[in-house]
Backbone bond lengths (Angstrom), bond angles and torsions (degrees), N, CA, C in turn:
res aa  C-N    CA-C-N  psi(-1)  N-CA   C-N-CA  omega(-1)  CA-C   N-CA-C  phi
1 M - - - 1.456 - - 1.527 109.37 -
2 G 1.316 115.98 148.50 1.449 121.59 179.81 1.513 109.73 -176.59
3 R 1.304 115.00 -167.14 1.463 120.40 -177.93 1.528 110.37 -57.64
4 P 1.343 118.08 135.17 1.459 119.45 -179.68 1.526 112.81 -62.61
5 I 1.317 114.99 155.85 1.454 123.39 169.56 1.534 107.53 -87.39
6 F 1.335 117.81 147.57 1.463 121.99 -179.04 1.531 109.25 -120.78
7 V 1.335 116.01 130.86 1.459 122.20 -174.96 1.530 109.27 -125.34
8 W 1.340 115.98 138.75 1.484 121.31 -177.18 1.519 108.92 -162.08
9 N 1.327 116.08 164.85 1.460 122.00 174.71 1.526 108.02 -153.68
10 P 1.340 118.71 134.92 1.468 119.72 -179.48 1.525 113.20 -62.37
11 D 1.328 118.28 -20.21 1.468 120.93 -179.94 1.519 112.99 -70.29
12 Y 1.340 117.94 -8.63 1.466 119.92 177.90 1.531 111.60 -65.79
13 E 1.315 116.93 -23.60 1.473 120.91 179.46 1.531 107.79 -81.25
14 I 1.333 116.68 92.36 1.461 121.48 -171.79 1.529 111.12 -93.65
15 P 1.334 117.30 147.01 1.469 121.76 -175.03 1.525 112.60 -82.85
16 I 1.335 116.35 82.28 1.464 119.84 -178.63 1.526 112.37 -106.50
17 G 1.342 117.86 5.27 1.449 120.80 179.36 1.518 112.17 74.03
18 R 1.307 116.16 -162.49 1.467 121.71 -178.91 1.525 108.91 -69.71
19 H 1.307 117.03 121.10 1.463 120.07 -171.97 1.520 109.19 -158.09
20 V 1.337 116.65 152.35 1.462 120.84 178.66 1.526 111.91 -65.67
21 F 1.350 116.09 -22.76 1.463 120.66 176.54 1.525 108.95 -92.59
22 P 1.343 117.92 106.89 1.473 121.22 -175.47 1.530 111.96 -89.00
23 S 1.331 117.12 90.61 1.463 118.70 -176.92 1.533 112.70 -65.49
24 V 1.330 116.73 -14.73 1.468 120.29 175.44 1.530 111.30 -62.71
25 K 1.331 116.65 -17.64 1.467 119.56 -175.40 1.519 112.38 -63.14
26 F 1.336 117.79 -28.18 1.463 119.00 -178.66 1.530 110.75 -64.86
27 R 1.338 116.33 -43.02 1.466 119.64 176.85 1.525 110.38 -68.73
28 L 1.325 116.62 -43.86 1.460 120.00 -178.13 1.529 111.77 -64.31
29 L 1.328 116.70 -33.93 1.463 119.76 176.54 1.522 110.23 -64.12
30 K 1.313 116.42 -47.60 1.464 119.63 179.44 1.522 110.31 -59.72
31 E 1.340 116.68 -44.95 1.460 120.39 -179.58 1.526 111.45 -64.41
32 A 1.338 117.68 -39.79 1.463 120.70 -179.85 1.528 111.11 -64.88
33 L 1.316 116.94 -40.93 1.462 120.32 179.34 1.522 111.46 -62.77
34 V 1.336 115.89 -39.17 1.467 120.00 179.15 1.528 110.49 -71.98
35 E 1.333 116.88 -47.13 1.462 121.05 -176.82 1.528 111.85 -63.22
36 R 1.316 117.99 -32.57 1.470 121.75 -179.60 1.526 112.45 -86.14
37 G 1.325 116.52 0.32 1.453 120.49 177.13 1.516 114.21 75.22
38 I 1.327 117.04 17.25 1.466 120.81 -179.54 1.521 110.20 -78.82
39 I 1.332 116.51 -38.11 1.456 121.88 173.72 1.525 108.05 -133.13
40 R 1.327 115.69 165.99 1.453 121.06 174.78 1.525 109.95 -103.74
41 E 1.316 116.62 147.66 1.466 120.90 -179.85 1.525 110.85 -53.43
42 G 1.319 116.85 -40.21 1.457 120.71 -178.00 1.515 114.37 -68.87
43 E 1.342 117.13 -13.59 1.465 120.04 177.83 1.525 112.39 -78.46
44 V 1.313 117.56 -18.75 1.466 121.35 -172.04 1.526 109.98 -81.54
45 E 1.306 116.54 119.50 1.453 122.07 176.91 1.520 109.95 -89.96
46 I 1.322 116.48 134.37 1.457 121.45 -179.59 1.524 109.14 -88.09
47 S 1.309 116.00 124.89 1.462 120.40 -176.95 1.523 111.30 -75.09
48 E 1.320 115.13 159.92 1.456 122.25 172.11 1.522 108.63 -108.75
49 P 1.333 118.33 149.42 1.471 119.54 179.38 1.525 111.67 -60.01
50 A 1.316 115.97 148.37 1.456 120.04 172.90 1.522 109.17 -66.21
51 T 1.314 116.38 145.54 1.461 120.59 174.90 1.524 109.10 -80.68
52 D 1.329 115.86 161.23 1.461 118.67 176.63 1.521 111.21 -61.58
53 E 1.324 116.93 -34.45 1.462 119.96 177.77 1.521 110.49 -62.61
54 Q 1.329 117.16 -41.89 1.461 120.17 177.40 1.525 111.11 -66.08
55 L 1.323 117.42 -42.49 1.456 120.62 -179.74 1.524 111.58 -62.87
56 R 1.331 116.19 -36.87 1.470 119.76 -179.20 1.527 112.53 -70.50
57 T 1.321 117.56 -8.56 1.466 120.17 170.83 1.520 110.17 -58.36
58 V 1.321 116.02 -32.25 1.464 122.26 -179.00 1.528 112.25 -118.96
59 L 1.335 116.73 -39.48 1.467 120.07 -172.64 1.521 112.85 -84.49
60 D 1.315 114.84 140.11 1.454 122.14 170.92 1.532 109.43 -64.87
61 S 1.330 117.83 137.46 1.471 121.56 -176.69 1.517 112.09 -60.24
62 T 1.329 116.82 -36.58 1.472 120.04 179.34 1.520 111.00 -65.95
63 Y 1.330 115.82 -39.97 1.463 119.38 178.07 1.522 111.35 -67.37
64 L 1.325 117.00 -41.91 1.458 120.05 178.16 1.529 110.27 -60.19
65 K 1.310 117.02 -39.43 1.470 121.00 177.42 1.528 110.29 -63.55
66 A 1.329 117.35 -40.16 1.465 121.23 178.06 1.523 111.07 -62.53
67 L 1.334 117.05 -39.79 1.461 120.55 177.14 1.525 110.71 -62.81
68 R 1.319 116.74 -40.11 1.467 121.74 -177.09 1.524 112.56 -72.15
69 M 1.323 118.12 -10.11 1.473 121.26 176.30 1.528 111.02 -84.41
70 Y 1.348 116.39 -14.62 1.471 122.34 176.64 1.527 112.57 56.59
71 E 1.319 116.01 34.70 1.461 121.93 177.11 1.520 108.44 -134.68
72 H 1.330 116.00 145.19 1.453 118.26 179.27 1.524 110.80 -68.81
73 S 1.327 114.01 140.17 1.457 122.60 177.94 1.522 106.96 -141.69
74 A 1.316 116.65 -179.05 1.467 120.21 177.85 1.522 111.14 -59.22
75 A 1.340 116.85 -28.91 1.466 120.59 -178.05 1.517 113.23 -82.61
76 T 1.327 118.77 -21.66 1.465 121.16 -174.63 1.524 114.43 -109.74
77 I 1.319 118.56 -18.88 1.463 121.36 -170.05 1.529 112.54 -65.27
78 R 1.340 117.82 -27.93 1.469 120.28 -177.39 1.525 112.66 -76.12
79 S 1.323 116.53 3.22 1.468 119.63 173.55 1.516 111.97 -64.97
80 E 1.347 117.36 -26.31 1.467 123.42 -174.24 1.525 111.74 63.15
81 L 1.335 116.25 22.35 1.455 123.26 176.86 1.521 109.24 -126.08
82 P 1.330 117.22 156.32 1.471 118.65 168.44 1.528 109.38 -65.38
83 I 1.325 116.04 168.53 1.460 119.49 178.30 1.526 108.91 -133.68
84 S 1.332 115.52 136.74 1.455 122.17 -179.59 1.521 107.36 -162.13
85 R 1.320 116.60 169.64 1.458 119.43 178.27 1.537 111.68 -59.56
86 P 1.355 120.04 -47.66 1.472 118.52 -179.78 1.531 113.34 -61.52
87 I 1.324 117.61 -33.67 1.461 120.24 179.67 1.521 110.29 -68.51
88 I 1.322 116.86 -47.26 1.459 119.76 179.95 1.529 110.80 -66.66
89 E 1.328 117.59 -39.04 1.467 119.27 176.26 1.522 110.81 -61.80
90 G 1.344 116.31 -35.18 1.458 120.21 178.20 1.518 112.46 -64.89
91 V 1.341 117.01 -42.47 1.465 118.42 -178.64 1.532 111.20 -76.21
92 V 1.326 117.81 -27.81 1.471 120.16 173.43 1.533 109.65 -67.62
93 A 1.336 116.42 -40.22 1.464 119.95 175.37 1.529 110.77 -62.60
94 T 1.327 116.36 -37.55 1.460 120.36 178.39 1.521 111.58 -63.11
95 A 1.339 116.25 -42.78 1.468 119.70 177.46 1.524 110.32 -61.38
96 G 1.330 116.22 -40.97 1.463 119.52 176.51 1.511 111.89 -62.69
97 G 1.331 116.55 -37.52 1.460 120.27 177.92 1.516 112.57 -64.27
98 S 1.328 116.96 -38.88 1.457 119.26 179.26 1.522 111.35 -70.60
99 I 1.330 117.19 -35.80 1.465 119.45 175.02 1.533 110.02 -61.61
100 R 1.318 115.43 -47.44 1.469 119.80 179.67 1.525 110.91 -61.46
101 C 1.317 115.94 -41.56 1.462 120.58 -177.51 1.529 110.69 -64.39
102 A 1.331 116.85 -41.72 1.456 120.25 178.99 1.523 110.87 -63.21
103 A 1.316 116.19 -43.77 1.463 120.35 179.46 1.526 111.18 -64.00
104 R 1.329 116.13 -40.59 1.467 119.87 -179.52 1.528 111.27 -69.52
105 A 1.330 116.81 -35.62 1.461 119.27 176.98 1.522 110.66 -63.05
106 L 1.327 117.10 -42.22 1.454 120.57 179.03 1.531 111.52 -63.49
107 A 1.331 115.93 -37.00 1.467 120.17 -177.43 1.522 112.84 -78.95
108 H 1.337 117.71 -32.25 1.464 120.60 -170.78 1.530 113.95 -120.21
109 G 1.316 117.97 -6.88 1.453 120.43 177.14 1.507 114.94 105.25
110 A 1.345 118.36 -32.83 1.457 120.99 -179.12 1.523 110.01 -160.27
111 A 1.322 116.46 145.54 1.462 121.37 177.01 1.521 109.44 -151.57
112 C 1.328 115.84 137.38 1.459 122.92 178.39 1.521 109.36 -107.45
113 H 1.309 116.95 122.01 1.453 120.60 172.84 1.523 107.60 -92.70
114 L 1.323 116.94 115.87 1.471 121.48 179.60 1.515 108.45 -83.69
115 G 1.306 114.62 55.48 1.459 124.15 -177.03 1.517 107.85 173.91
116 G 1.329 115.74 -174.28 1.459 120.95 172.54 1.508 114.79 80.09
117 G 1.338 113.97 -174.82 1.456 121.32 -179.42 1.519 114.04 99.60
118 F 1.334 117.99 26.00 1.466 122.01 -176.32 1.529 109.86 -85.57
119 H 1.327 114.51 69.95 1.457 122.73 -167.08 1.522 115.57 -81.32
120 H 1.335 117.90 -2.90 1.467 120.13 178.27 1.530 112.64 -89.92
121 G 1.326 117.51 -10.26 1.449 120.28 -179.52 1.525 112.19 -69.21
122 Y 1.332 116.16 136.42 1.470 122.62 177.53 1.520 109.89 -101.49
123 S 1.307 116.04 174.17 1.460 119.73 178.66 1.521 112.11 -69.45
124 D 1.341 117.45 -25.82 1.463 119.93 -174.65 1.514 114.89 -123.34
125 H 1.339 117.79 3.48 1.462 119.16 176.38 1.530 111.22 -163.20
126 A 1.318 114.49 161.64 1.465 122.50 177.91 1.522 109.77 -90.01
127 E 1.323 114.91 153.96 1.464 121.16 172.52 1.517 109.27 -154.05
128 G 1.342 115.81 151.04 1.454 122.52 165.20 1.515 116.87 46.73
129 F 1.346 118.00 56.90 1.473 124.75 178.65 1.531 112.33 71.91
130 C 1.326 117.53 12.25 1.468 120.88 -172.13 1.526 111.46 -125.64
131 Y 1.322 116.67 109.24 1.460 121.42 174.35 1.524 111.41 -84.16
132 I 1.329 117.18 -43.92 1.462 122.14 -177.69 1.519 108.60 -130.15
133 N 1.311 115.83 125.31 1.465 121.44 179.88 1.529 108.56 -79.50
134 D 1.331 115.06 90.55 1.467 120.67 -176.69 1.524 112.24 -63.06
135 V 1.330 117.16 -31.88 1.461 121.42 178.38 1.526 109.83 -63.00
136 A 1.333 115.99 -46.85 1.462 120.65 179.86 1.523 111.35 -67.22
137 V 1.332 116.85 -39.87 1.464 120.11 178.56 1.528 109.85 -60.37
138 A 1.320 116.82 -47.59 1.468 120.34 -179.27 1.526 111.24 -61.85
139 A 1.336 116.66 -48.10 1.466 119.87 -179.92 1.526 110.56 -62.66
140 G 1.339 116.54 -41.98 1.454 120.16 -178.99 1.515 112.91 -64.55
141 V 1.331 116.68 -43.67 1.465 120.75 179.73 1.527 110.60 -64.83
142 I 1.320 116.96 -47.93 1.463 120.96 -177.95 1.529 110.87 -63.14
143 Y 1.330 116.77 -40.67 1.462 120.75 179.88 1.528 111.27 -68.85
144 R 1.306 117.42 -47.14 1.467 120.10 -174.97 1.530 112.16 -72.98
145 E 1.314 117.40 -22.35 1.467 119.80 174.00 1.522 111.92 -83.79
146 G 1.323 117.45 -3.66 1.457 121.71 177.23 1.509 114.80 79.72
147 R 1.341 117.38 13.68 1.468 119.38 -179.23 1.533 112.14 -78.96
148 A 1.312 116.10 -21.75 1.466 121.63 173.90 1.521 107.24 -142.12
149 K 1.318 116.48 128.46 1.460 120.22 -179.39 1.516 112.02 -84.86
150 R 1.335 116.06 -26.59 1.466 120.77 -179.36 1.529 107.92 -139.68
151 I 1.322 116.02 133.87 1.467 122.48 -177.85 1.518 108.46 -131.51
152 T 1.321 116.65 138.29 1.468 122.04 171.16 1.520 108.72 -115.04
153 I 1.320 115.52 129.82 1.465 121.60 174.87 1.525 107.38 -105.33
154 V 1.317 116.40 115.71 1.467 123.59 178.69 1.520 107.23 -102.99
155 D 1.309 117.00 112.64 1.467 122.14 -174.47 1.518 109.35 -112.24
156 T 1.359 115.92 108.71 1.469 120.52 -179.22 1.517 112.24 -107.98
157 D 1.320 117.58 13.77 1.460 122.03 171.64 1.528 108.31 -61.18
158 V 1.321 117.73 154.04 1.467 120.56 -178.32 1.524 112.19 -66.56
159 H 1.339 116.49 -23.01 1.467 121.59 178.76 1.534 110.49 -101.35
160 Q 1.316 117.07 142.65 1.461 119.89 177.05 1.527 110.59 -60.15
161 G 1.328 115.82 141.11 1.466 120.98 175.51 1.520 110.23 -79.48
162 N 1.329 116.11 72.41 1.469 120.58 -171.34 1.523 113.21 -66.42
163 G 1.334 117.53 -40.74 1.451 119.71 179.47 1.515 111.69 -63.11
164 T 1.329 116.49 -42.85 1.466 120.94 179.50 1.524 110.96 -62.73
165 A 1.330 117.04 -45.20 1.466 121.01 179.46 1.521 110.93 -60.23
166 N 1.335 116.86 -42.70 1.462 120.98 -179.53 1.526 111.66 -65.12
167 I 1.312 116.57 -45.15 1.462 121.39 -176.10 1.525 111.84 -62.20
168 F 1.344 116.88 -37.91 1.463 119.77 -174.95 1.526 113.98 -102.40
169 A 1.333 116.53 9.75 1.464 119.29 174.44 1.524 108.86 -59.84
170 G 1.320 116.79 131.44 1.455 120.33 179.35 1.513 114.46 85.52
171 I 1.344 117.37 2.76 1.474 121.31 175.55 1.527 106.53 -113.72
172 P 1.324 118.35 91.64 1.471 121.02 -172.26 1.517 114.20 -64.65
173 E 1.337 117.63 -20.94 1.462 119.83 -178.81 1.532 112.27 -72.87
174 I 1.331 117.28 -18.42 1.470 121.37 178.50 1.523 107.86 -113.26
175 F 1.335 116.26 108.09 1.467 123.46 -173.71 1.522 109.19 -95.95
176 T 1.330 116.98 125.81 1.469 120.79 179.29 1.523 110.11 -108.38
177 F 1.326 114.87 121.80 1.467 122.70 178.32 1.516 107.99 -122.24
178 S 1.332 116.25 124.34 1.460 121.47 178.74 1.521 109.31 -128.10
179 I 1.339 116.30 127.00 1.466 122.05 171.59 1.520 106.19 -113.70
180 H 1.340 117.32 121.50 1.459 120.75 -166.53 1.526 110.35 -154.69
181 Q 1.324 115.22 173.52 1.462 120.32 173.52 1.522 108.46 -82.26
182 E 1.306 116.28 124.38 1.464 120.86 -170.09 1.526 113.35 -70.16
183 D 1.332 118.41 -36.19 1.468 120.05 -172.39 1.527 112.92 -92.37
184 L 1.312 117.34 26.78 1.466 122.28 176.89 1.519 109.87 -111.94
185 Y 1.359 115.20 171.28 1.462 120.85 165.56 1.524 108.51 -50.92
186 P 1.320 118.83 143.87 1.464 128.83 0.81 1.530 112.19 -84.83
187 R 1.319 114.83 149.55 1.458 121.90 174.98 1.525 108.20 -131.87
188 P 1.332 119.92 125.40 1.464 126.49 -9.69 1.523 110.13 -71.91
189 K 1.298 115.78 163.63 1.467 120.66 178.53 1.527 110.92 -88.31
190 E 1.320 114.80 153.79 1.456 119.90 172.96 1.531 109.09 -76.96
191 V 1.308 115.87 165.47 1.468 120.61 177.31 1.520 108.01 -101.15
192 G 1.328 115.88 109.82 1.455 121.00 175.29 1.513 110.14 -90.32
193 D 1.326 116.18 -176.66 1.461 119.38 177.63 1.523 111.27 -69.47
194 L 1.331 116.64 -33.25 1.462 121.48 174.50 1.514 107.93 -147.83
195 D 1.322 116.52 119.09 1.458 122.68 177.26 1.519 109.07 -121.21
196 I 1.321 116.35 123.20 1.457 121.17 174.77 1.525 106.60 -114.33
197 G 1.327 114.92 99.89 1.460 121.04 179.32 1.516 110.16 -93.25
198 L 1.323 115.97 119.01 1.464 121.31 -175.90 1.522 111.02 -103.76
199 P 1.333 117.63 153.19 1.458 120.19 173.11 1.518 110.38 -73.45
200 A 1.317 116.57 167.18 1.460 119.89 173.97 1.529 109.14 -61.24
201 D 1.349 115.19 143.73 1.462 122.20 175.08 1.532 112.97 52.38
202 P 1.326 118.26 57.89 1.472 119.63 -177.46 1.517 114.08 -75.08
203 G 1.327 117.37 -17.20 1.454 121.50 -175.65 1.508 111.41 91.99
204 A 1.319 116.27 151.23 1.459 121.71 -174.29 1.525 112.10 -62.98
205 D 1.333 117.56 -42.48 1.461 120.09 -175.90 1.526 111.16 -63.09
206 V 1.322 116.37 -44.91 1.474 120.29 179.75 1.525 109.90 -64.75
207 Y 1.338 115.92 -45.51 1.465 118.87 -178.01 1.526 110.88 -60.12
208 L 1.308 117.52 -50.58 1.466 120.90 -175.59 1.528 111.50 -67.69
209 S 1.330 117.52 -35.83 1.452 120.96 176.86 1.527 111.04 -64.75
210 E 1.325 117.01 -42.63 1.462 120.95 179.13 1.525 111.36 -68.66
211 L 1.328 116.33 -36.26 1.464 119.31 176.29 1.523 110.31 -63.42
212 E 1.324 117.12 -45.19 1.469 120.05 178.76 1.527 110.85 -60.08
213 R 1.310 116.71 -40.66 1.467 120.26 177.89 1.528 110.33 -62.25
214 G 1.319 115.69 -43.48 1.453 119.70 179.77 1.515 113.11 -65.35
215 L 1.321 116.60 -38.06 1.465 119.96 178.45 1.523 110.75 -66.20
216 S 1.316 116.92 -38.70 1.458 120.42 178.65 1.522 110.93 -61.65
217 I 1.320 116.81 -43.07 1.469 120.70 -179.27 1.520 111.35 -71.38
218 S 1.330 116.16 -48.44 1.468 120.08 -170.18 1.524 113.60 -80.12
219 I 1.314 117.07 -25.65 1.468 120.36 -179.51 1.527 110.56 -105.13
220 D 1.322 117.85 -57.45 1.461 119.98 -178.50 1.529 111.12 -65.95
221 G 1.324 116.18 -36.71 1.455 119.51 179.33 1.519 113.46 -76.41
222 H 1.332 117.03 -36.06 1.475 120.88 -175.91 1.524 112.43 -88.17
223 R 1.329 117.04 -27.26 1.474 123.26 179.11 1.545 112.14 55.06
224 P 1.325 116.31 62.62 1.468 119.62 -176.02 1.522 113.33 -78.84
225 D 1.322 114.99 160.13 1.465 122.51 171.01 1.522 110.89 -85.58
226 L 1.340 116.78 -17.99 1.464 122.89 -177.99 1.508 108.92 -151.43
227 V 1.331 116.29 137.43 1.470 122.42 171.31 1.518 108.33 -113.11
228 I 1.317 115.94 133.73 1.461 122.55 174.14 1.520 107.35 -111.57
229 H 1.334 117.10 118.58 1.466 121.52 179.28 1.522 109.35 -100.15
230 V 1.320 116.19 116.20 1.471 122.60 174.74 1.522 105.93 -90.47
231 A 1.338 115.78 94.49 1.470 122.00 -164.19 1.525 112.19 -99.57
232 G 1.332 116.89 55.67 1.460 119.22 176.17 1.518 111.22 -57.85
233 V 1.334 116.46 144.54 1.469 119.36 -179.81 1.528 111.78 -103.80
234 D 1.326 116.82 17.70 1.456 120.35 178.51 1.530 115.33 -78.54
235 P 1.349 121.00 -3.95 1.471 118.30 166.48 1.535 113.36 -70.88
236 F 1.318 118.17 -5.17 1.468 123.88 -177.10 1.525 111.49 -62.53
237 E 1.325 115.95 147.69 1.464 121.99 -174.56 1.523 114.27 -64.55
238 E 1.333 118.67 -21.09 1.463 120.88 -179.96 1.533 112.38 -100.08
239 D 1.327 117.51 10.95 1.461 119.63 -178.25 1.526 110.92 -71.12
240 Q 1.326 115.79 144.81 1.464 121.23 -177.72 1.532 113.18 -84.40
241 L 1.330 117.67 -19.82 1.468 120.35 -174.29 1.526 113.68 -109.32
242 G 1.317 118.22 -10.64 1.456 121.02 -178.11 1.510 112.08 -128.07
243 R 1.356 115.12 164.42 1.468 119.82 -178.21 1.523 111.82 -136.53
244 L 1.326 116.44 33.59 1.465 117.98 171.72 1.525 110.46 -74.62
245 N 1.343 116.34 -24.63 1.471 121.81 169.69 1.530 113.68 59.05
246 L 1.330 115.90 42.43 1.458 119.24 177.42 1.525 110.39 -83.09
247 S 1.317 116.14 139.37 1.458 120.95 178.95 1.519 110.36 -72.58
248 R 1.313 115.22 167.65 1.466 121.16 175.84 1.537 109.92 -58.27
249 E 1.327 116.54 -39.91 1.460 121.04 -178.96 1.532 111.11 -67.12
250 T 1.332 117.07 -40.50 1.463 119.65 178.62 1.518 111.16 -67.82
251 M 1.324 117.11 -36.10 1.464 120.42 176.20 1.530 110.59 -61.57
252 A 1.333 116.32 -40.35 1.469 120.16 177.66 1.528 110.15 -65.03
253 Q 1.336 117.18 -39.55 1.460 120.50 177.12 1.524 110.89 -63.62
254 R 1.327 116.80 -40.29 1.465 120.92 176.84 1.518 110.95 -55.72
255 D 1.335 115.36 -52.41 1.464 119.92 -178.06 1.524 111.63 -63.02
256 G 1.321 115.91 -38.86 1.451 119.59 178.56 1.519 112.78 -65.69
257 L 1.333 116.62 -39.34 1.460 120.28 178.52 1.523 111.34 -60.33
258 V 1.337 116.85 -47.29 1.461 120.47 -178.84 1.530 110.22 -63.65
259 A 1.337 116.21 -49.61 1.463 120.04 -176.09 1.528 111.50 -64.65
260 Q 1.327 117.52 -45.42 1.461 120.36 -178.68 1.522 111.28 -68.31
261 H 1.318 117.34 -35.55 1.461 120.60 178.83 1.526 109.99 -59.49
262 C 1.328 116.37 -43.19 1.471 120.46 -179.47 1.532 111.13 -74.65
263 A 1.324 116.54 -47.51 1.470 120.03 -175.99 1.524 111.60 -61.65
264 S 1.329 117.71 -41.43 1.462 120.95 -177.37 1.521 112.00 -67.04
265 R 1.318 116.86 -17.97 1.461 121.56 179.04 1.529 112.07 -104.96
266 G 1.322 115.88 4.11 1.453 120.28 179.03 1.512 114.07 68.48
267 I 1.337 117.21 29.51 1.463 121.56 -177.60 1.529 109.22 -98.65
268 P 1.316 118.84 127.10 1.468 120.69 175.50 1.531 111.33 -59.26
269 L 1.330 115.45 139.52 1.459 122.20 -177.40 1.517 110.21 -130.20
270 M 1.325 115.88 133.09 1.463 120.24 167.40 1.524 108.00 -120.97
271 T 1.309 115.75 145.83 1.459 122.29 -179.48 1.520 109.75 -122.77
272 V 1.336 116.51 138.93 1.458 121.84 172.19 1.521 108.49 -117.77
273 V 1.326 116.09 153.92 1.466 121.93 -170.16 1.526 112.98 -69.75
274 A 1.338 117.29 -51.51 1.470 123.67 179.39 1.539 112.17 62.78
275 G 1.360 116.40 -153.93 1.461 121.52 -166.36 1.516 115.20 -75.84
276 G 1.315 114.16 171.94 1.456 122.89 179.79 1.514 109.61 163.96
277 Y 1.353 117.57 116.97 1.464 120.89 -169.86 1.523 111.84 -136.73
278 A 1.330 116.53 34.12 1.463 119.94 176.86 1.527 109.74 -62.33
279 R 1.317 115.64 153.61 1.469 119.87 -178.90 1.522 111.64 -62.35
280 N 1.326 116.34 -37.69 1.455 120.99 180.00 1.521 109.74 -96.56
281 L 1.316 116.42 118.65 1.460 120.98 -179.72 1.522 111.08 -58.29
282 S 1.327 117.19 -33.57 1.467 120.00 -179.92 1.526 111.73 -61.34
283 D 1.343 117.30 -33.31 1.463 120.25 176.85 1.527 110.47 -65.60
284 I 1.325 116.71 -41.81 1.465 120.92 179.53 1.524 109.98 -60.34
285 I 1.331 115.69 -47.19 1.465 120.02 -179.24 1.527 110.71 -62.41
286 D 1.321 117.10 -45.74 1.463 120.83 -179.11 1.533 111.44 -59.96
287 L 1.324 117.03 -39.31 1.463 120.63 -179.53 1.522 111.23 -69.23
288 H 1.324 116.99 -39.47 1.462 119.23 176.10 1.534 110.74 -66.12
289 V 1.318 116.77 -36.39 1.470 120.05 175.96 1.527 109.77 -60.38
290 Q 1.333 117.32 -41.84 1.464 120.81 178.14 1.523 111.47 -57.14
291 T 1.339 116.51 -40.53 1.459 120.54 -179.80 1.524 110.89 -61.90
292 V 1.329 115.60 -44.75 1.463 120.14 178.72 1.523 110.24 -63.71
293 E 1.327 116.95 -43.66 1.469 120.59 -179.37 1.532 110.68 -61.91
294 A 1.323 117.26 -37.01 1.465 120.02 178.85 1.524 110.95 -62.62
295 M 1.317 116.57 -39.90 1.471 119.60 178.41 1.521 110.68 -67.54
296 I 1.328 117.30 -42.04 1.457 120.08 179.02 1.526 110.05 -62.41
297 D 1.320 116.38 -44.87 1.463 120.75 -179.64 1.527 111.53 -60.58
298 A 1.336 116.04 -38.74 1.461 119.79 -175.53 1.523 112.82 -76.07
299 Y 1.333 116.01 -36.21 1.473 119.33 -171.29 1.523 113.99 -104.89
300 D 1.325 118.09 -26.02 1.460 120.49 -177.25 1.516 109.76 -100.45
301 S 1.317 115.90 63.32 1.470 119.42 -176.40 1.536 109.63 -140.84
């Protein structure tokens, strides 16, 4: 265990125009971490795009071909995003970043992907701002190459990781745990290995208690070689798309619980940025910074 590795690529900032999903946040997060002295510019590793062979570990070949046509089709239209070569190249680079991050976490104990978390993507179609499920691609590649025999995906985004749950249904070695707001998209939800659906505004005590319960089941019970934390910051009280209404302090406790749970057990951890739709972009960046700081605190000590 030691200081986390940091992975990023400028191509993550995709040209989708004015949108509730601010892809500029990936660059701004990296810049904020450097400017605040939390990481050094030289620590950031630049990811390489995933290969088609790696993508086909999870993606259906017909769907991958549809993505490469850079035109909307029945398989791509539910992304709710425009489609173009730079956008698809950006999400392919993101998948490559998550693969690299998973490998680096296994080798060094912890790795932060300053991007990724597109957990609504399915093997054969896009959904919810997600063309390619980079989390599933990374887990699938690492598992099928034999680098990790058991993987737990801990998803604390406000929305259920439906694409991830669907992709790994029937694969017991990859455990999917999602704690989310129950009455939000997606509807209907997929059945993961552990789903904790909470009501709106559950309160900090209930949220943190349920998260601890979920970590005990999904990590202590599954005994993974790698944990992937999908650390969306949309449970925040100022988020436009969710109503879990967690304070900044509770969000920091969430990140600390996940990171400390893994670090104290000597389990490699990788984190991806995932969602976040607060009205003020600065709030989104600050919350993502907290997630990175929690990993540094847990592993670099």
